[in-house]
N, C-alpha and C positions, 0 to 999 in steps of 0.2 A: 249738221246735227243729226241727220238721218243715218249717216254711216256709224256714228257713235252709238245710236240706239240699236242698230242692227248688230254691232259688235257686242253690246251688252246682252242682247237676246241670245247670241251664240254662246257667250260665256255662261249664261244661265242654263242653257240647254246642255252644255258640257258638264256642268256641275250636277245636273239632274241625272245625266247618263252615268257619271261616276258613282253617284249614290245608288242607282239601279244596279250597276255592275257589282257593287259591294254587297247589296242585298242578295243577289244571285249567288255570289261566291259564298256568303254565309249560309245560304240555304243548301248549297251543294255540300259544304263542309258538315253541316248538321245531318244531312242525309247519309253521307259516308260514315259518320260515327254511328248512326243508328243501324246501318247495314252490318257494320263490324260486330256490333253487339248481338245481332240476330243470328249470326253464323253459329254453327255448332262447334263444340270443342271436343277433343278426344281425351279421355282420361283412362289410365290403366285400371283394370278391376283389382280390388284389394285381395279378394279371396277366391279368385277364379282359377280353376285347374287348367283351362285351355290356353290361358295366356292372351286371349283376345282383348281388344279394347272396347270399352263401353262408350257410347255416344251420349253426351249430356246436352239436353236442350236448355237454352238460356232464355226461356220465355219469361221468367220472372224479371230478368234484367230489362225487358222491353218496356215495362211500366215506368222505370226510372227516367229514361230519356224524355218521355212524354211529359213528366212532371217538371223536369228541368227546362224543357222548351217553354212551358207555360210561365215559369218563373223568370225567364230570361229578360233582362233589362233592355228596354228600348234604347237605341243609340241615337245620338244627335243626327247622324246621317239619315237614318230611317225616318225620323220625324221631319227632317228638312225635306226629304223627297215627297212625303205626303202633302206637306204644306205648299211646296212648290207647285205640285199638280193642282191643288185647290186654287192657288193664286193664278195660274195660267188659265184655269176654267172661268175666270172672271170674279173670283171671290177675294181679291187682294185686300180690300178694306175689312172684310169679315175676318181674314187671317190676322191682320194687324190688331183688330179688337180682341181676338182670342189671346194673342200674345200679351196684350195689356191686362186682360182678365187674369192671366196666370202669372202676372208680376214682373213683366219685362217689356222693353221696347223691341228687343231682338231675341231670336230663338236661343242664341248662345247665353243669354242672361237668365234663362229659365232653369230651375232646379230639375235635374234628371228624374226625380221622383214624381214630377208633375207631367212627364211625357204621356203616360197612359190616359190621364184625364184630358190632356190637350188633344190627343188623337181622337178620343171619344167625342169631344166637342167639334173637332174638324170633320168627322164623318157625317155630322148632321148637315153640314153645308152642301 
């Protein structure tokens, strides 16, 4: 029975690692998109005699990605990673109680709209 428990622990760790890697990939993708919008673009002048190009700063676009980032929906994997950490820290029963409080026995049964509230409750643990 000890080997089975060890194997289950390894599987749980692999799932957590996969969730963490996904979160890092998402963060890198979001960072790359923000950097692309912060770069300057060149536009030809409309009425210039010299024919030079004007550099336009896209500082106004910088505000939009920040707003989108705040509005971004939490994913099942992100919530699972946080709850798995809490469970490994010795709060398994509390995590189960939180799931029941939000209407399900398993995380997959919880409505994605409940994820922010669930994570807020989990942070208290």
